[in-house]
One Martini backbone bead per residue (centre of mass of N, CA, C, O) as a GRO file, in nm:
protein
  237
    1MET     BB    1   1.443   0.987   0.145
    2SER     BB    2   1.272   0.850  -0.083
    3GLY     BB    3   0.985   0.920  -0.307
    4PHE     BB    4   0.967   0.622  -0.375
    5ALA     BB    5   0.810   0.312  -0.374
    6LEU     BB    6   0.988   0.200  -0.633
    7GLU     BB    7   1.316   0.067  -0.716
    8GLY     BB    8   1.517   0.011  -1.012
    9ILE     BB    9   1.876  -0.028  -1.038
   10ASP     BB   10   2.044  -0.159  -1.277
   11MET     BB   11   1.890  -0.408  -1.392
   12THR     BB   12   2.018  -0.749  -1.404
   13ARG     BB   13   1.962  -1.056  -1.603
   14ARG     BB   14   2.104  -1.383  -1.606
   15TYR     BB   15   2.138  -1.678  -1.832
   16GLY     BB   16   2.424  -1.712  -1.843
   17GLY     BB   17   2.473  -1.562  -2.158
   18PHE     BB   18   2.187  -1.450  -2.110
   19VAL     BB   19   2.022  -1.130  -2.141
   20ALA     BB   20   1.713  -1.025  -2.022
   21VAL     BB   21   1.822  -0.782  -1.840
   22ASP     BB   22   1.960  -0.443  -1.919
   23LYS     BB   23   2.006  -0.194  -1.724
   24VAL     BB   24   1.738  -0.135  -1.559
   25SER     BB   25   1.544   0.164  -1.482
   26ILE     BB   26   1.293   0.209  -1.217
   27ALA     BB   27   1.030   0.447  -1.102
   28LEU     BB   28   0.773   0.469  -0.843
   29VAL     BB   29   0.519   0.645  -0.756
   30PRO     BB   30   0.290   0.700  -0.536
   31GLY     BB   31  -0.017   0.567  -0.673
   32GLU     BB   32   0.066   0.455  -0.931
   33ILE     BB   33   0.022   0.346  -1.276
   34ARG     BB   34   0.240   0.117  -1.442
   35GLY     BB   35   0.315   0.037  -1.752
   36LEU     BB   36   0.430  -0.282  -1.911
   37ILE     BB   37   0.572  -0.315  -2.226
   38GLY     BB   38   0.607  -0.562  -2.500
   39PRO     BB   39   0.739  -0.798  -2.642
   40ASN     BB   40   0.808  -1.105  -2.660
   41GLY     BB   41   1.097  -1.129  -2.461
   42ALA     BB   42   1.168  -0.834  -2.331
   43GLY     BB   43   1.149  -0.868  -1.984
   44LYS     BB   44   0.901  -0.819  -1.796
   45SER     BB   45   0.881  -1.063  -1.598
   46THR     BB   46   1.181  -1.056  -1.518
   47LEU     BB   47   1.173  -0.779  -1.384
   48MET     BB   48   0.969  -0.858  -1.166
   49ASP     BB   49   1.137  -1.085  -1.040
   50ALA     BB   50   1.375  -0.904  -0.959
   51LEU     BB   51   1.209  -0.709  -0.773
   52CYS     BB   52   1.086  -0.968  -0.590
   53GLY     BB   53   1.301  -1.222  -0.582
   54ARG     BB   54   1.261  -1.401  -0.835
   55GLY     BB   55   1.401  -1.656  -0.976
   56GLY     BB   56   1.662  -1.709  -1.164
   57GLY     BB   57   1.973  -1.661  -1.200
   58THR     BB   58   2.147  -1.347  -1.234
   59THR     BB   59   2.147  -1.065  -1.015
   60VAL     BB   60   2.173  -0.709  -1.084
   61GLY     BB   61   2.122  -0.457  -0.847
   62THR     BB   62   1.880  -0.223  -0.719
   63VAL     BB   63   1.634  -0.236  -0.447
   64ARG     BB   64   1.380  -0.002  -0.360
   65PHE     BB   65   1.173   0.046  -0.063
   66GLN     BB   66   1.097   0.339   0.041
   67GLY     BB   67   1.436   0.373   0.037
   68ARG     BB   68   1.494   0.077   0.084
   69ASP     BB   69   1.717  -0.179   0.080
   70ILE     BB   70   1.613  -0.513  -0.071
   71SER     BB   71   1.819  -0.694  -0.228
   72GLY     BB   72   1.871  -0.915   0.016
   73LEU     BB   73   1.588  -1.013   0.003
   74SER     BB   74   1.352  -1.216  -0.007
   75ALA     BB   75   1.046  -1.271  -0.135
   76ARG     BB   76   0.903  -1.300   0.140
   77ALA     BB   77   1.021  -1.045   0.267
   78ARG     BB   78   0.907  -0.849   0.055
   79ARG     BB   79   0.613  -0.911   0.114
   80ARG     BB   80   0.617  -0.814   0.416
   81VAL     BB   81   0.689  -0.507   0.336
   82GLY     BB   82   0.481  -0.467   0.056
   83LEU     BB   83   0.557  -0.674  -0.194
   84ALA     BB   84   0.354  -0.774  -0.456
   85ARG     BB   85   0.255  -1.071  -0.657
   86SER     BB   86   0.151  -1.167  -0.977
   87PHE     BB   87   0.030  -1.404  -1.222
   88GLN     BB   88  -0.062  -1.541  -1.514
   89LYS     BB   89  -0.124  -1.767  -1.328
   90THR     BB   90  -0.321  -1.886  -1.110
   91ASN     BB   91  -0.311  -1.934  -0.730
   92ILE     BB   92  -0.547  -2.107  -0.686
   93PHE     BB   93  -0.780  -2.316  -0.496
   94ALA     BB   94  -1.033  -2.503  -0.619
   95ASP     BB   95  -1.140  -2.651  -0.334
   96LEU     BB   96  -1.161  -2.370  -0.215
   97GLU     BB   97  -1.297  -2.123  -0.062
   98VAL     BB   98  -1.275  -1.796  -0.096
   99ARG     BB   99  -1.245  -1.718   0.203
  100GLU     BB  100  -1.051  -1.939   0.292
  101GLN     BB  101  -0.799  -1.852   0.112
  102ILE     BB  102  -0.777  -1.562   0.210
  103SER     BB  103  -0.738  -1.636   0.506
  104LEU     BB  104  -0.481  -1.799   0.470
  105ALA     BB  105  -0.313  -1.572   0.352
  106ALA     BB  106  -0.354  -1.380   0.604
  107SER     BB  107  -0.198  -1.557   0.820
  108ALA     BB  108   0.088  -1.445   0.689
  109ALA     BB  109   0.001  -1.169   0.771
  110GLU     BB  110  -0.007  -0.883   0.966
  111THR     BB  111  -0.271  -0.814   0.797
  112ASP     BB  112  -0.622  -0.880   0.837
  113ASN     BB  113  -0.819  -0.815   0.526
  114THR     BB  114  -1.037  -1.006   0.416
  115GLU     BB  115  -1.316  -0.848   0.406
  116GLU     BB  116  -1.205  -0.603   0.247
  117VAL     BB  117  -1.122  -0.762  -0.006
  118ILE     BB  118  -1.391  -0.892  -0.076
  119LYS     BB  119  -1.538  -0.619  -0.118
  120ALA     BB  120  -1.338  -0.479  -0.322
  121LEU     BB  121  -1.369  -0.742  -0.536
  122GLY     BB  122  -1.669  -0.848  -0.543
  123LEU     BB  123  -1.696  -1.139  -0.342
  124SER     BB  124  -1.936  -1.181  -0.142
  125ALA     BB  125  -2.131  -1.382  -0.311
  126LEU     BB  126  -1.861  -1.597  -0.328
  127ALA     BB  127  -1.726  -1.675  -0.048
  128ASP     BB  128  -1.884  -1.984  -0.022
  129ARG     BB  129  -1.734  -2.072  -0.277
  130ARG     BB  130  -1.574  -2.251  -0.493
  131ALA     BB  131  -1.343  -2.184  -0.718
  132ALA     BB  132  -1.440  -2.395  -0.933
  133ASP     BB  133  -1.753  -2.253  -0.937
  134ILE     BB  134  -1.634  -2.008  -1.073
  135SER     BB  135  -1.552  -1.791  -1.279
  136TYR     BB  136  -1.281  -1.679  -1.443
  137GLY     BB  137  -1.312  -1.384  -1.373
  138ASP     BB  138  -1.337  -1.442  -1.064
  139GLN     BB  139  -1.059  -1.582  -1.040
  140ARG     BB  140  -0.895  -1.329  -1.105
  141ARG     BB  141  -1.001  -1.167  -0.857
  142LEU     BB  142  -0.893  -1.365  -0.649
  143ASP     BB  143  -0.598  -1.339  -0.720
  144LEU     BB  144  -0.593  -1.036  -0.648
  145ALA     BB  145  -0.677  -1.073  -0.350
  146LEU     BB  146  -0.425  -1.235  -0.263
  147ALA     BB  147  -0.229  -0.992  -0.321
  148LEU     BB  148  -0.393  -0.788  -0.111
  149VAL     BB  149  -0.310  -0.919   0.126
  150GLY     BB  150  -0.206  -0.697   0.385
  151LYS     BB  151  -0.179  -0.435   0.228
  152PRO     BB  152  -0.003  -0.353   0.002
  153SER     BB  153   0.189  -0.083  -0.159
  154VAL     BB  154   0.294  -0.292  -0.381
  155LEU     BB  155   0.194  -0.399  -0.720
  156LEU     BB  156   0.259  -0.689  -0.919
  157LEU     BB  157   0.129  -0.738  -1.252
  158ASP     BB  158   0.071  -1.041  -1.455
  159GLU     BB  159  -0.171  -1.048  -1.654
  160PRO     BB  160  -0.478  -1.009  -1.523
  161ALA     BB  161  -0.644  -1.026  -1.824
  162ALA     BB  162  -0.607  -1.312  -1.890
  163GLY     BB  163  -0.881  -1.451  -2.070
  164LEU     BB  164  -1.053  -1.207  -2.103
  165SER     BB  165  -1.281  -1.013  -2.184
  166ILE     BB  166  -1.330  -0.701  -2.268
  167SER     BB  167  -1.533  -0.631  -2.045
  168GLU     BB  168  -1.369  -0.758  -1.809
  169SER     BB  169  -1.114  -0.595  -1.849
  170LEU     BB  170  -1.243  -0.311  -1.792
  171VAL     BB  171  -1.341  -0.377  -1.510
  172LEU     BB  172  -1.061  -0.433  -1.396
  173ALA     BB  173  -0.941  -0.156  -1.458
  174ARG     BB  174  -1.135   0.004  -1.273
  175LEU     BB  175  -1.056  -0.142  -1.014
  176LEU     BB  176  -0.758  -0.061  -1.008
  177ARG     BB  177  -0.800   0.240  -0.997
  178GLU     BB  178  -0.966   0.244  -0.734
  179LEU     BB  179  -0.747   0.113  -0.555
  180ALA     BB  180  -0.521   0.321  -0.606
  181THR     BB  181  -0.692   0.553  -0.478
  182SER     BB  182  -0.814   0.431  -0.199
  183TRP     BB  183  -0.530   0.267  -0.105
  184GLY     BB  184  -0.252   0.368  -0.232
  185VAL     BB  185  -0.163   0.186  -0.465
  186THR     BB  186   0.117   0.061  -0.628
  187VAL     BB  187   0.143  -0.009  -0.992
  188LEU     BB  188   0.272  -0.287  -1.185
  189ILE     BB  189   0.181  -0.356  -1.532
  190VAL     BB  190   0.135  -0.642  -1.725
  191GLU     BB  191  -0.004  -0.602  -2.063
  192HIS     BB  192  -0.163  -0.687  -2.379
  193ASP     BB  193  -0.394  -0.497  -2.323
  194MET     BB  194  -0.426  -0.179  -2.446
  195ASP     BB  195  -0.687  -0.083  -2.320
  196VAL     BB  196  -0.595  -0.116  -2.029
  197ILE     BB  197  -0.330   0.041  -2.028
  198PHE     BB  198  -0.439   0.324  -2.149
  199SER     BB  199  -0.675   0.357  -1.926
  200ILE     BB  200  -0.476   0.345  -1.641
  201SER     BB  201  -0.209   0.472  -1.705
  202ASP     BB  202   0.019   0.720  -1.612
  203ARG     BB  203   0.249   0.530  -1.721
  204ILE     BB  204   0.491   0.407  -1.973
  205THR     BB  205   0.687   0.114  -2.027
  206VAL     BB  206   0.926   0.008  -2.277
  207LEU     BB  207   1.031  -0.306  -2.380
  208HIS     BB  208   1.347  -0.415  -2.556
  209LEU     BB  209   1.569  -0.644  -2.537
  210GLY     BB  210   1.600  -0.567  -2.210
  211LYS     BB  211   1.525  -0.263  -2.278
  212ILE     BB  212   1.460   0.066  -2.282
  213LEU     BB  213   1.271   0.240  -2.526
  214ALA     BB  214   1.036   0.377  -2.342
  215ASP     BB  215   0.901   0.672  -2.153
  216GLY     BB  216   0.559   0.765  -2.060
  217PRO     BB  217   0.293   0.885  -2.157
  218GLY     BB  218   0.055   0.761  -2.359
  219GLU     BB  219   0.074   0.977  -2.587
  220GLU     BB  220   0.380   0.928  -2.642
  221ILE     BB  221   0.366   0.622  -2.705
  222ARG     BB  222   0.172   0.635  -2.945
  223ALA     BB  223   0.384   0.840  -3.111
  224ASN     BB  224   0.616   0.638  -3.103
  225GLN     BB  225   0.787   0.502  -3.368
  226GLU     BB  226   0.956   0.281  -3.224
  227VAL     BB  227   0.718   0.143  -3.088
  228VAL     BB  228   0.552   0.084  -3.337
  229ARG     BB  229   0.769  -0.097  -3.473
  230ALA     BB  230   0.827  -0.300  -3.230
  231TYR     BB  231   0.499  -0.340  -3.130
  232LEU     BB  232   0.223  -0.201  -3.224
  233GLY     BB  233   0.245  -0.138  -3.559
  234THR     BB  234   0.023   0.081  -3.486
  235SER     BB  235  -0.143   0.338  -3.421
  236ILE     BB  236  -0.321   0.440  -3.149
  237THR     BB  237  -0.678   0.562  -3.109
   0.00000   0.00000   0.00000
């Protein structure tokens, strides 16, 4: 059995003649937070879609979850085995109360951990309020809560800090680190906020033009001149 929480092996996704992801291999060890960065159009969200079984186009490659080949499973079936995904735009229902929609999401999961998720995400004081009536930052935490229903072991996050202030982004980053540690959740996170990425990632993978440009600890990525030229623009200090 593989020691990896999630593996994508030679992942390729084509849309007609356009190759969005080109033979990318990535492997996440249990409990790690892996940052996934790169310029717009590099293939980051597309790679996440391929890993979780979503999106159109033609996908080639193998996805293994805790050593099991799940390449043939639907997105819903992959969610049931413990591979969860969040999106750039929130999936919340504005007219439903916070607890109500977390509970509804939990009804489809084998493990109903509604109250645990509410507490972990700091939503207890907001549990009986409509999602439309809470702040945008709280809505982003609610969206993360929905992804954590059923206590998945691997979480794919697509720009969870989008639209947040610097302080809100850093609070979310600390929360993600705490969850990865206390729940043993493995996280693959796409994020344009480099403060968030470099503050919480154990390792960072850089995509460029659908291929891996670099992969390694944050210090190596900061110093990699190819990454600086292709994406970062200047060295991050």
